[in-house]
N, C-alpha and C positions, 0 to 999 in steps of 0.2 A: 440734762444732757440726754440726747436720744440714745437708744440701744446701739445703733450703728456707730454713732460718735464714740460711745463708751468702748465698743469693740475696737475701733481704730486706736483709741488711747492705750488700750491694753496691748495691742499689736506693736505700737511704737515703743511702749515701755519695755516689752520683751526683746525687741530687736535692737533698739538704739541705746537704751539706758542699762538694762540688765546684761545685755550682750552674753547670753548663755551659750555654752559650747554645744549643748544639745537642745532639741525642741522641748518645751515645757508644757505644751498643750494648754497654755493660759487662755487661748481663744476658743477652746471647746465649749459647747453650749452649757455643759454642766458647771464648769469652772467659771465661765462668764456670769452665769446666774448667781453663783455663790459670791463672786466679787461684787456684782451689782447690788446684791442684798446687803453685803457687809459695808459697802461704801456709800450706798444710796446715790451713786453717780458722781461723788465728789472726787476730783482728781487728787487732791491733797491726801485724802484717806487711802486712795489706791496706791499712791507713792509710799505712804507709811507701811502698808501691808507688804508691798513688793520689795521695799528696801528698809527693813526695820531699823538698821543701825545708821541709816542716812541722817536722820534727824538728831541722833544722839539721846533722844528722850525715852527710848523703849528699852534701856539697859536694865539689868537686875541689880544695880548698885545698891 
């Protein structure tokens, strides 16, 4: 996924999925770089990072 596509995916996640009441700055260069490195551009990993309880697998049970 290109950097621009990744930025769009983060923007969509922030606005449409997370629906935060305040700006999170997820699209800032520094945070985008960190997210890109952590996910290697994989949307599924991005989703797991931004919504850790969404999958139900990242609990401390």
